[in-house]
C-alpha positions in Angstrom: 42.1 -5.0 -23.0 38.6 -6.2 -23.0 36.9 -7.7 -26.0 34.1 -6.1 -27.9 31.5 -8.4 -26.3 32.7 -7.6 -22.7 32.4 -3.9 -23.5 28.9 -4.4 -24.9 27.9 -6.4 -21.9 29.1 -3.7 -19.5 27.3 -1.1 -21.5 24.0 -3.0 -21.5 24.3 -3.7 -17.7 24.8 0.0 -17.2 21.8 0.9 -19.4 19.6 -1.6 -17.6 20.6 -0.2 -14.2 19.9 3.4 -15.3 16.5 2.4 -16.7 15.5 0.6 -13.6 16.8 3.5 -11.5 14.7 6.0 -13.5 11.6 3.8 -13.1 12.2 3.6 -9.4 12.5 7.3 -9.2 9.2 7.7 -11.0 7.4 5.2 -8.7 8.7 6.9 -5.5 7.9 10.4 -6.8 4.3 9.3 -7.6 3.8 8.1 -4.0 1.6 10.4 -1.9 1.8 10.4 1.8 -1.4 12.3 2.3 -4.9 11.0 2.1 -6.6 11.1 -1.3 -10.2 12.4 -1.7 -11.3 8.9 -2.8 -10.1 7.6 0.6 -12.3 9.8 2.8 -15.4 7.6 2.7 -13.5 4.4 3.5 -11.7 6.1 6.3 -15.0 7.2 7.8 -16.3 3.6 7.3 -13.3 2.1 9.1 -13.9 4.5 12.1 -17.6 3.5 12.2 -16.7 -0.2 12.1 -14.2 0.1 14.9 -16.8 2.1 16.9 -19.4 -0.6 16.4 -16.9 -3.2 17.5 -16.2 -1.2 20.7 -19.9 -0.9 21.4 -20.4 -4.6 20.9 -17.5 -5.4 23.2 -19.0 -3.1 25.9 -22.3 -5.0 25.6 -20.6 -8.3 25.8 -21.3 -9.4 22.3 -18.0 -10.9 21.2 -19.1 -12.4 18.0 -20.4 -9.2 16.5 -17.3 -7.3 17.8 -15.1 -9.7 15.9 -17.2 -9.2 12.8 -16.9 -5.4 13.0 -13.1 -5.6 13.6 -12.8 -7.9 10.6 -14.9 -5.5 8.5 -12.6 -2.6 9.5 -9.5 -4.7 8.7 -10.9 -5.7 5.3 -11.8 -2.1 4.4 -8.4 -0.9 5.4 -6.7 -3.6 3.4 -8.6 -2.9 0.3 -8.3 0.9 0.6 -4.8 1.4 1.7 
């Protein structure tokens, strides 16, 4: 037979696990795999930044190409 405290500890561990599982379920259900309306402008900006970097690379301007790739990376990091 287990003591009162052991039973209480098992019950609290079970409750903690269930609460964390419920929170996990809420977080995963709130995740959206499609693009939000607020993310349209940053996505266009990322595309323009990459386009500018490609144009700079074609013209041989490596410094500005690195700048535009970094701008696209920063925008993607902040947005997504």
